[in-house]
N, C-alpha and C positions, 0 to 999 in steps of 0.2 A: 612568634609567627613567621618567621624568614623571609620578612619583605623588607625593603630600602626602608632605613630610618627614618628619612625627610618624608614619608609620605603622611598626608593627616589625616584626621580621622572623616572628615566631609570626601575627602577623596577614595577611601579607604570606603565607604557606605555607595557611593555611588560605583564603584567595583564590583561592588558584592550586587547590586541591583542589577546591573547589566548581565555577571555572572547568570544570574538567578534565570533571565530571561533567555540567555545562549542556551543552559542546561537544557530548560524546559522543551524548549526548541527541538535539541539533538537529542530529547529521550521519545519526545513522541515520532520524529520524522525516520529515525533511524529503525524503529521496527518497522515503521510503514514504507519503507524502501525494501527490506526484505519480503514482505507480502506484497507488494505491487510493482515491485522492480524499481528500476533506476531511471528518474524522469528526469528531463533537463533543467526542469523549474526547481525540485525539490533538492537534488543533489548541490545546486549551485546553494540553497538556503542554506543545507547544512555545512558545505565547505567554509561557507562566508561565515557561519559561527565559529565552528574549529577556529579561523583563521582570525577573527575577533579575539577569541579566550586568548590564543596565543601571543597575540602581541599586548592585550593589554595587561597580562597577569607577566610579561616581559616588562613593560615601563613598569610595573608595580614593582619590579623585583624577585617575584614570586617563580621562582627558578624551577622547580618541581612542576607546577602546572602549566606552565610555558612549554617544558619538552615534552610532556604529556599531550597536548593539546598538537603541539607540533607534528608528533610521530601519528595522530588521529589525522591532522590536516594530508597527510603524505598520502595515506589509505584512501581518505576521500577525494584528494587530485586525480590518484589513479581511477577513480571507480567514474570520476565526471568526464577523464579522458578516454576512457572504454578500453585501456590497459588491463583492468583486472574487474572480474565478475563481480556480482554479489552472490556471495553463498554463506550459508552458515557462520562457519570459521570466521569469514572477516566480520559478519553482524555480531559474532561474539566477543572478538578482538575489540572491533570499536564499543560496544555496550562494555567490554570490562575497563576499556579508557575511561568511558564516561562514569562510570562509579569510582573512578579514582579521583576525578576531575569534584564529584560531589564529594568526597572525603577530604580533600585538600581545603574546598570551599569552609566544611565544616570547622577544621583547624584556625582557618580565618577568624569564622564567627565567636569562635569559643576563645580566639587569642590565645591559643596552644602554640608550642613548637611540633612543627611537622615534622622534625629530623627522624624519627624512628620510621617514618612511612616510607617502605624500599618502592619506588616507582619502577627499578628494574625490570622486573617480571612481565607488567603492563608493556613495556617499551616492548619486550622484546617479543610477546604474543603477536603483537601490532606489525613488527617488523615480520615476522614469519608469516604473516597475513598477505603482507603485501607481495610478498614473492611468486613471481608463476609456477606453476608445477612441472611446463618443460622445461626440458633443460638445455642451459646457455650455451648459444654457438659462440666461440671467441672467433678473434678477427684479428690478425696478421698488424700489428703497430707500424707505420708509416715514419718517417723521421718527421715531419709537417704536413699540419692539412693543407689541403689544395684549395687554392683560392682561383674561381673560374671567373668568367665574366659577368656573370649574374650575382657573384658576390662581392667581384671587384664596383661593379654599379651600386649596391648597397653601402657601400662602402664610402664612396663619393658622395651618395645622398646623405651619409651621416655628417661628413665634413662640413657640408653646405648647411645643413641643420645647426652648427657648432657643438656636436656631440663625436665624444672619442669614441677610438676605436682599439680594440685590446684582442690581443690572443692567448687563449687560456688555457694551459693544458695541465692537468689535473692525471695526479696516481693514485690509484684506489688500492688498498692493501689485497694483495692477490688471494690472504688467506680469508677474504669478507665473506660469508656466507649469504650476505644480502646485497652482492656487486650490484643487482639490475635494479635495488631499491637505491642507492648511492647515485647511480646516474642517473633515475628518476627525480630524486631530489637536487643534485646540482643543476639539472634542468629549469627545473620547476622555482624554485630561489632564484637564481639569476633571473630569469624572466621577470620577477618583479621588480628588479633592479634596471632592465635596459630589454635589449632585443637581441635576440639570437640569429644571426644571418647565416650560420652557418655552423654544422657540428662534424665529429666523427667521431662513435656514430654517430648518425644520425636521430631524431627523436624516433622516425618509423622504426628503426633496428633496435632501439632500445625498448622500444613497446611489444618485441618478437624475442627480445633475449638476445639477439646478436651483437654480445660486446666484448669486451677486455677489460682488462685493469685499467688501458690510459682512457681518457675523454679529452679532445682537443675541440675549441671554437673560436669562430670569431663573435666577437662581443659586442654590440656599440651601447652605451649607454654615457649618460651626464654625470653620474656618479664618478667619485674620485678613486684612484684604486685601492688606497685603504679602506673603504668602506666595502669594495668587492672581494678584499682579502679574508675580511670579516666574515661577508655572506660563505664564502667557502670553508672556512676554519668551520663553519656554524654544524658543517656535516660532520657525522664521524665515521671514523675509518677511511679519511684522508692522508696518504703515506708523506706525497709532497705534492707541492703546486706551484706553476708558474704564472705569472700575470705579465704580458708583456705589450705594452703601448705600440701600438701600428701606426707610424707617423708618416702618411706618403710613401710607402714603401719600407721605409725604416723604422727596426722594431727597438726599444728598450726594455732592455729585461727585468724584471724584476722577480728574486724567486723566494717563495714563502716554505721555510723551512719546518715543518711539521715536528716536532720531539716526539718522542716513542712515548706511550700514555702512563708509563709510569711518572715520565716527568709533566705531564700536563697537571696543573692546579684545578684541582676540584672545580672551580668557577669557572674554568674557562669556557667552555661550550656552554654554559647561560649566558654569559657576558655577553659572547658573541652574537646569542640570539636578542638579547636586550637590546643589542645597537643596532641590528638591522632594521628597516624602515618598515612602520606598519603600512601595508600598503594592501588594497582589495581592487577586485577585477570592476573595469570601467562600468560595466551593466551594473553591478552590485553600488559601485560608488555612486551614479546617478541616482537609482532607485532612494539609497539613503538618502539623497541630498531631496530628493523631492517630497521622501516622510518626513524630512525636517522640516521643510519649508512650509508645510501645509499640516502637518500636526496641530491639535487646538487641546491637548489634552497637557496637564501635568500631574507628576507625584504628589500625593497627600499622605502625610504622615498618619496613622489609622488612629492613633489617639487623639490627634486633633479631629478628627469626624466622628470619634465616640464622645468625644467632649460637646461637640457642636449639636450632636442630637441630645445629649442632656440638657443642654439649654433650650432647644427649642422644643423638649418635652414640658420644661418649666412655661415656655409661653403659652404653650397650646394649653396647658392649665388655668392661665391666667385667662387667654382667648373666651374659655368656657367659662368664668366667671364673671369676664367684661357682658359676656352675651346675656348671660341670667340677670345681671344688676340692669342694663338695657330695659331690657323686658318689664322688670319692676317698677323703674322711673317713668317707662312709656303708660302705664298701667294707672299709676298714682297720680302725675302729672298729664293726662291727656291734653294737647292743643297746645304746650309751653315751647316756646320756640328754641329757649336754651337746650333743654332736654332733648325736644327733636332733633337738632341740630348735633346733640351730643351722639344720640343712637346713629345718626348717616358715620357720625367719625369712628364709634366702633365696630359699624358692620365694614367699614373700609378695611380699619386696620385687622378685624376677625378674618377678612378676604386676603390680606396680605402675610398674615401670619400661617395661614393653609396654604398659602401658596411657595412660603419658603418652608416650610415642614415639608412638603412635597418633594423640592428638591434637593435637601437636605438626604431625603429618602433614597433618591434616584441614587446620589452620588455614595451610597453606601452599597448600593447593589452590584454585585456580581456575577459576571456568567459562571454558571456551575462548570464550564468546561474547564475551570481554573482550577478546580478541584480535581481533576480525572487526567493529569497530566502524570505518567507513568502507570495508568490503569491497562493500556496496549502491552507495554513491558511486563506488566505484573502477571497479566493472561498468557502473555507469551512462556516468560520462564517457568511457572507454576503448570502449565501444560507439557513443557518439556521432563519436566519431574516426574509429572504424573504418567509419562508415556501414551498421552493423549494429542488428539488433536480439535484445536480451539480457537474460533476467530469473536473476537468483540467487536462486536459495530453500537457504535454512539450516534444518537439522534437528538437533536434538540441541545444540543452542548452550549447553544447563544442565552439559552435560558434564563433568565436572572430571577436571583434571590439576594435578600438580606446577607450582608458577610457574617453576622452571630449564626443566621442559621447553615452558612454554608461553613462554618467550620465544624458544626455539630454533626454533619452528616456524612462526611469522609468514611470516619472507623465503620459505619454501618454498611457503606457500598462495598468496601472493601471486604468485610466479612461474608457479606451477600455472594460476592463474585467467586470468593474461595469455595465457599459453599458449591457452589454450582457447579465449579470446576473439578472438586474432589468428590461429591456426593450426587450430583445433577447430570453432567454429559459423561456417557460412558466411553470405555476405550474402543479405538478403529472397528477391532474386529467384533464386539457387541454391536454394534453399529452397524455394522454392513449386515450382519444376522437379521437386526431388526428392519431390513429395508430401507434403513437410514444412508445418508451420506456419512463418512468417515469423519470428514470433520464438523464439530458439533459448532454450535452458534449461541453465542450471549448478546443477549440485546439491552444495552441499555437505554432510556429511551425519559426525557424531561419533556412537560409541555404543561402549559396553564388550564385550569380547569374551575369556574365560579370561585374566584379568588384564592383561589389554592395552588400551590406547586405538587406536580405528579411526576414523580421517579419511579420508573419500571426498571425491574432487571428480571426478565425472562431466560428461558435456556430451552432447547426442545433437547432435552435431555430424557431420563428416564421417572423423572417425576416424584413425588414422594410417597414412599412404600407406608402406609396408613396402616399396616397389620403389623410392617415392624418397628414403628414408634410406638405402639400401643403396650409392643410387648418389651421396648426397651422401657418404658416410664414404669412398669410392672416391675421387671427384674430388678431396676435400680431401685425400686420404692417408693418411688414419686406417687403414687396411684395404686388403689387396689385392683383387683381383677373387673370387680362388679361396678365399679365407678368408671373403668374405663371402657366396658363393655355399655355403658350408658350414653356415650359421646357420641354426637353427631359426627359425621364426616369432616364436615371444617372445622367442627371445636377439635377432634382428633388431629387434624394437621397444625392446628396451632398449638401442638405439644411439642413442635418443635423450638417454640422462646421459653421451654424449661430451663430454668440455669441447670445445667451438668447435663443435661440430655443429649446424646448422641446415639446414632445408629451406627457409628463405624467399628468394625468389627478390632480394628488398630490405632493407635495414634500415628498420625504422619507429621508432616513438615507441614502441611497444610493445613488440616483441622483435626480432629477427632475429638477434643476434649470435652466439648459441649458447653463452650461458651462464647462462642460467636452469635449466634441469633438470639440470643438472652440479650447480648451488647446492643444490638438492634433495635430490640423493641423499646430498651429504658432510654435510650439514647434519644429515639426518633418521641416517647414520649415526653420527655423533661421538654423538648421544645412544642409540645402542642402539638405533636404529629400521631399520623394511625400507621398502624401497620395491618397489611390486606394480602394473605397468602390464599394463592387457588393453585389446584393443581392436577393432572391427570396422567395416570400409570401410562408409561411408555411414552408419553406427549410432551412432557418437560412440565416446568414449573414459573409462577410466575408472581413475582413479591411487589406489591406496589406500598410505595411509602406515600402519605397524604402530607404536606406541608405548609405551615402559614408564609405568606409572604415576609411578614415583616415580626419581630418578636417587640419592637418599639412602641405601636401604636396598635390599636384595635378598634373595627368598626362593631359595637352593639347595640343592644336593645337595653334600657335600664328597665328593672323592674323591681319590687319591693317584697318583702314577705318577713315576717315574724319581726317587723321594725326594722330590719337592715336593709339597704340596696345593692344589688346584683347585676353585674353585666351579662348577660348572655351575648357572644360572638353572633354575628349576622350571619357568618356563613355556616354556621351550623342551623339555622333557624328554616323550618320550611312551611310552618304555619302556628299563627295564634287564634284560640277561640275560647267561649265559654261553655262549660260542660257543667249540669246539673250533676250535684252529688248521689243522685239515684241512678244515673248512666254507670257510676263507678264501683267495680264490684273485686271480690276478694279472692283469688285465688294460690292453694299453698302460703297462704301471709303474704302474697303481694299482691298491689291495688292495681287493676289493669283497667283500661277504659277501651272501647271499640270506634273504631276512626275510620268511616267507609269498609273496604276489606279490610283493614289491618287492624289487629289486635296488640295495642301497646301500653306496656310496663307505665305506671306512674311513680315521680318521683316528689316528696312531698319536701321543698326547701327547709320550711319549716320543722318538719321530722327532720331532714337529713344532716342539718348544721345546730340540733337545739341545745348541744351544747353553749352555744353562744348565741342564741334566740330566744324569745320568748314564743309560747305555743300561741298562734292565731285561734282567734273564736270559732266555731264550727258556723257555715254560710250554707245555703240550698244551692248557690251555684259558685262553681271556681274556674280564675284564669288559668290556662293551661297553654304555655308556650313549649310545641312540638319538636323536638331538635334531632339530625341525623349528620349521622358519622358514616361513611361509607353506606352498607345496605341495614342497618340498623338505626331503629327510631324508639324513640322516648319520649314521656308526656312531664315538663317541668310544673308541679302546681306554687301558683305566686298568690299573691295578694293583691296587687295592682301592676299592670303594665305600665309603663310610660315613656318618655320620647327616647329615640335614635340618639347615639352620639358616639363621637370620637374621641377615646378616651388612649391616655398613654401609661402603658404598663408600667408598673414597679415592683421590684421583686417583695417578698412579706419581708424578709429581712432576717438576722438569727436567732428576733425575739420571739416570732412566732413559727419560726421554722416554716418546713413542708406541710402543707394541709392537703389533704386527699379529696379532689373534686374542685380545687382551685388553683388558678394559676398564675395567680398574681393579685395586683390591689391598683387602682386609679384614685385619683384626690379630684372630687367634684368639685362644681364653680362655687359651690358655698361651703367648701375645705371641709367636708365629711368624705370620708373614705368606703370605697365600693370594692367588691370582692367582683371578681373577674371568675366565671365559672369554667371547670373543663370540660366542656361538652364529652370528651371522648370517655375520659375517667365516669363520671356520671352516669352514659350508657351501658359499658360494659360490667357498672354494677349492679344497673335493673338488669341485665340480661342473665346473669348468674343465678 
């Protein structure tokens, strides 16, 4: 792993958690400053993240990460001070440094040796980005720095405060191509140990490139000479340095001889970095202190949350059982004081379990924004490769979902966005010809709607060419020309979800193999969700994902059919009615009935699952539960409709495997098992 041997696993775990947070922040904000420009608040936040990574990795002894973070910090400090402007080369260099930090982090996670990883190219690109384009203006060397009245007054103030005063002279290698960067690094590093009250060249001269190989400064600090020496040596390409203690007009010289590069041990520079004190700007430190004092959150292991969820699930099953037994006892022993007291206690217990369940579910909730980290970077990089201008807009990042669902939707969202970049958004020239802005927009929006989460990804591109999709389906042998001709416009659009179907003329790095949209539909269906596509040629495409809030529990209506009990999700039910059998007609071997202006297909559960049920006797009237998913309606014919119930979702297990039309099972209060119906699948089958 290349870290100090005395680092414990607990310390390493904390470091990795902090590193994840800082890398996430850098990933989001680096793309933001390229798009929106450098602002004081954002650049300070980015600089703090890089500084924290440098310090924490240095204390861990992870030298490569510390060096890369230090190089990034130098560039960010120049952006912060205004000596460097934001540009594509600067952003590319910083993002390359960030990618290296991610790679080095992965080596730690995998407990592998990062020795083969070469950070020199990244360091070189960062140093190159930090060099100003203007030619350097050299200044003539003087024998010593001038101490004027103002400087002398600052020196006396330092003495009064008990602070040491130093005269520092540093010689930078004349052949250095990064001389301006070295000057800036010296000022930046020493400023963290004390106060520079005078320098030659001045900071303003460094900023405009008016420099030479020599730098002198009057420096006040409470730090010892040795620590100042180490800080100076941490900067590369230093030929020699002198640290002179200025003692009321008398100087005591301490010369620092720097050996030739070939004589420097490999660990010399990182060790100096490790020894340097980790310090953050006062404003950032105050903010961090305030946050630490007011924070009311703690980190919880995911496995612990999962175990708690399983336990509360068992408690919910027992809660339902207690409710049922309590009702039976009250009916059997009406007026009995003991039974009445037991009923009151069980009612209170039911309430407590419900509140506990609600709190555990809330603890499992994550903002959808947690999985959107890196999406801005993805769009930026892929747009550059495709030669397009694209902006990603995210709305509703604070919308919360259960963590089990969050984990399942990241890949589908990635596939949809990649598809929008490659197939949806046109190149700038084509957009100009169509009267559009050169920059295309992809909008990712999340929000709550009727007990579900809706995630919509829309673009203002060229839309889905339905005829092109049909031709691709025929040419690749997925459908016959006659079958394709019978498809409606909406059905033809849904052909994009067929495995292997692609309209791309050639396979690119972004897409073209026809597997992306197939993954989208499968992943979303597996979690009980639904995908809906709407598109208009020349105007764009909208893909809407309808997702459940959680997979742990479900609110449903209990129904019986053929001797078995089913749970129909309440979120899918729009109406329950009783229909005479004479009102049901048969069209093309499909049963249908009319509900006001709608003609609705009928699914008889006793027939749909006849392989595991007994057939129901014919009756003059039947109960029908009308369900709706998206804009599709279907009716489920049942024997009886019972009470609503909150059910804990259990998988069917390896023994039963996957049953089409069933999303899971639950245990009833009397110990029997009820199947939870998959409304989306049943509606899809009825519409075929």
